[in-house]
C-alpha positions as a printed NumPy array, in Angstrom:
array([[ 93.142, 136.547,  52.58 ],
       [ 94.061, 138.084,  55.783],
       [ 93.223, 141.5  ,  57.286],
       [ 95.128, 143.757,  58.195],
       [ 95.862, 145.112,  61.637],
       [ 94.841, 148.611,  63.097],
       [ 97.476, 150.762,  64.376],
       [ 95.886, 150.101,  68.241],
       [ 95.822, 146.623,  67.042],
       [ 99.535, 146.531,  67.304],
       [100.241, 148.53 ,  69.875],
       [ 97.556, 146.023,  71.782],
       [100.354, 143.025,  70.565],
       [103.334, 145.038,  70.93 ],
       [102.252, 145.352,  74.482],
       [101.351, 141.716,  74.589],
       [104.847, 140.605,  73.276],
       [106.973, 142.385,  76.227],
       [104.808, 141.574,  78.629],
       [105.725, 138.038,  77.641],
       [109.228, 139.688,  77.958],
       [109.27 , 140.625,  80.496],
       [108.123, 137.524,  82.688],
       [110.987, 135.483,  81.589],
       [113.24 , 137.96 ,  83.444],
       [111.655, 137.207,  86.426],
       [112.317, 134.651,  89.214],
       [111.942, 130.845,  87.748],
       [110.016, 129.688,  90.582],
       [107.577, 133.635,  89.91 ],
       [107.269, 133.206,  85.856],
       [103.737, 131.303,  85.754],
       [102.426, 133.931,  88.76 ],
       [104.249, 136.956,  86.873],
       [102.291, 135.021,  82.872],
       [ 98.6  , 135.049,  85.008],
       [ 98.553, 137.895,  85.646],
       [ 99.485, 139.476,  82.378],
       [ 97.252, 136.912,  80.222],
       [ 94.561, 137.421,  81.971],
       [ 94.501, 141.074,  82.481],
       [ 94.877, 141.166,  78.794],
       [ 91.829, 139.007,  78.088],
       [ 89.586, 140.685,  81.751],
       [ 90.015, 144.028,  79.673],
       [ 89.595, 142.55 ,  75.691],
       [ 85.92 , 141.848,  76.924],
       [ 85.338, 144.53 ,  78.968],
       [ 85.099, 147.25 ,  76.387],
       [ 84.205, 147.383,  73.091],
       [ 87.12 , 147.59 ,  70.033],
       [ 85.401, 150.108,  68.514],
       [ 85.785, 152.501,  72.119],
       [ 89.249, 153.948,  70.594],
       [ 89.382, 156.57 ,  73.345],
       [ 88.901, 153.458,  76.329],
       [ 91.722, 151.408,  74.068],
       [ 93.844, 153.855,  73.726],
       [ 93.256, 154.44 ,  78.109],
       [ 94.207, 150.788,  79.056],
       [ 97.446, 151.292,  76.111],
       [ 99.435, 153.777,  78.822],
       [ 97.763, 151.769,  82.083],
       [ 99.372, 149.277,  80.837],
       [102.08 , 150.491,  79.792],
       [102.575, 152.066,  83.161],
       [102.147, 149.475,  84.694],
       [104.875, 147.309,  82.852],
       [107.251, 149.87 ,  83.686],
       [106.906, 149.089,  86.924],
       [107.221, 145.154,  86.811],
       [109.936, 145.252,  84.18 ],
       [111.729, 146.64 ,  87.37 ],
       [114.108, 144.159,  88.272],
       [114.074, 145.07 ,  91.591],
       [110.023, 143.104,  91.805],
       [110.491, 139.085,  92.074],
       [106.921, 138.39 ,  92.21 ],
       [103.725, 139.382,  91.956],
       [ 99.81 , 138.746,  94.149],
       [ 97.734, 136.858,  92.371],
       [ 94.155, 136.76 ,  92.92 ],
       [ 91.671, 133.654,  93.451],
       [ 89.737, 134.897,  91.705],
       [ 92.583, 134.835,  88.812],
       [ 93.085, 131.34 ,  89.424],
       [ 89.353, 130.484,  88.084],
       [ 89.968, 132.268,  85.353],
       [ 92.762, 130.23 ,  84.894],
       [ 91.462, 126.603,  85.452],
       [ 88.671, 127.768,  83.276],
       [ 90.596, 128.505,  80.534],
       [ 91.984, 125.901,  80.511],
       [ 88.914, 123.313,  80.308],
       [ 88.424, 125.787,  77.198],
       [ 91.459, 124.863,  75.437],
       [ 90.464, 120.98 ,  76.432],
       [ 86.952, 120.602,  75.09 ],
       [ 88.232, 122.696,  72.103]])
């Protein structure tokens, strides 16, 4: 029987879905960069803190919402991707292939 999601887990998933929806509003040539940025932010932040640290999780949700509001602005057409993000993406893809 699957366990039920907590309120914070639902908030995080809703924020992630909202970020992925935002990607679809961006120009096709920059969508991959926005998608990588969103995935990287969520994955690295998730591993950086303990899920039991509710204050930190709530802080990251608030921070993520503010950041997402900035990127949802139609005037924002592109985002910067670091070399570290590209390395993480390549490593993540290799992990998926090896499974």
